[in-house]
C-alpha positions, 0 to 999 in steps of 0.5 A: 488490580488483580485483573491488571496483574493477569494481563501483565503475567500473560503478556510477559510470558508470550512477549518472551516466546511469541516471536519464535513463530513469525513467518514473513510472507514476502508481501508488501502493500506499498501497495500490497505486492507479491514478488511473482514467482511465475516463470521462475525456473524453480517452479517446474515444468508442470506449472509452466505447461498449465499456464500455457494451456490456460493461455492458449485456451483463452487466446483460441476464443479471441479473434486477433485478426483485427490486431494483425490487420492493423499491424500490417496496415501500419507496416505498409502505410505509416511514414514517420513525418519527423524522420530524416531520410539518410542521403535523401533516400527512404531507407530505414536501418535494421536497428531502427526497425527493430527498435520500432517493432519492440516499442509497438509490442510494448505498446500493445501489451500496455494497451491491453493492460490499460483496457482492464481499467485497473490503476494497479495493473500495469505493464513495465517495459524495460526502463520502467521495470528498472526504475521500479526495481530500484525503488523497491531497493530503496536507495532513492530520493523522494518526498516522503508520502504515500500516493494512490489512484483514488477515483481516477485521480492521483491522491495523497494517502499519507505524508509521513512524519518528519519528511519534506512532504509533511514539512511542505504542508501536504496532507492526505486527501490532496489531489496531485494534478501536475508533477512539474509540468506533467499532468497526472491524469494520464499517468499510471501510478508507477509513472507518477511515482517515478516522476516524484522521485529523483536525485536527492537535493533536487526540486519537484513542483507538485500542483495540489488540488484541495477541497475548497481551495484554488489549485496551487503549486508546492515546491518540495526538495527531494531527500533520502527518506527514512520512514519512522516505525513507531513511537510511544507515550503515556498520557492521563493513564492511557498508553499510546502506541503511534504506528507509522508503518508496517515495515520489516522492523514493525513487529519487533518494535511493536513487541517492545512497545507492548513490553513498555505497556506492561511497565506502564501499569494501565489497562488502557491502550490506544494504537494510533494508525492515522496516516499509516499507509500500510506495509507488510501483510505479515506484520499486520497478522502478527500484531493482531495475533497478540490480541486474538486467539489462535485460528481467528481470521485476521484477513481474507484473500479473495481471488475471484469466484473460481478460486477458494478464499485464503484466510490469514489467521491469528497465530494465537499469542492472545496475551490480553484478557477482556479487561484490556480497554483498546481504541484504534485511531484511523483517518483517511491516511490509514490504508492497507495493512493499517486497515487490516489490523484495525478491521480485524480487532474491530470486527472481533470486538477487541477495539473501538475505532475512533476518528475518520473513515480509512482510505480503502486500499484492499487489493494485492498485486503480483510482479510477473516476468514477461521477458527478462527485461519487462514485467506485469504488475497485476492485481491478483486478489482483494482483501476482505475483513473477517466479516467479508467486507471489502476494503477496496474503495470502501474503507473502515467506518469509525465507531466514533466519528471525530473530524480533524480540523484543517490545521493539524494539531501541534501537540497532544493537547490540541489533538481532538481525536486523541483527546476523545479516545483518552476520555472514552477509555477512561470512562469505559468500565 
């Protein structure tokens, strides 16, 4: 009981003052996006000059003559078989020519971007950029699920709690083969998301491929999505924090959950990250800081062999003693920020991971303006755990593997992963 009192006293002290040092990094994982500052007037001329020099050096070593030759051939020989000449003639308006030229420029940039083979690096021409910006603002109708490109296939990372997708029976690991009548194999992630979203109350038909089953269409009604953040309960002397998202409210909600933990008078805690698709980087770092001493690495940002790695370290709230017994639940729907928190606490020996292998989302994208109307969303880095394990595609392996049944549990009493975690913590000395 003395050990428990020490946990409680240290916790209360830091729960009062700890959040004075929160720094939001303007990084969101939906996934893992930095809002780019390149080309912003406030960055100064030195940055722009350095960028141009670097770009010019690269271009000087590339033979672009085939591109310009193809451009001229198209100018000289292409006839639009669908166009109807005005008054029987073959004239083309200046407006049409300008529009076609612009489309060719956008197409060239898109082709160059696609050639990199990274589903997260995409060019956003004016219409797609507009849709992307509207989706970030968040006033849209959706179905309430996180999707990603996995093995070149559009895949469900998580169907969020109390959303149309969850209600329709969609679950992580489902492959989306078609959106309405549009096949997804040739779509970028941004294009697919834009097709799934739409007017609130409208229908979207998702053709789902699930292992061991025939492909089947699922009709989902779009709704205004309110993403839940966190829930708590105490069961059999174990305090459970269910964290659904790492959004802007997550850090303050997590602090309040820790306050509840103190009141529960137990030294056993479960953080349930199953189906959590991630969110803000800083939220993951901040939550890890409650359990880690100052300066301990939480996640490493690797930008290639030519740049020095950036290490995000614990702020050092470190309110718990080694008497705390902690388990973190993960599954295939645990991604990005969820993997960062789970990976850090696991590799520092704070928590035991229980459940199934996590998703493996570990790359960072930056939004960079190309023209005032268009942007590049480009992968600039990948995440490494404190022990330098890449999260990209690999995911986290649980210490205790427990597979969920095909039918999701309807209550705590039928959740084998949670029950195993509770039993594990009760037996832990």
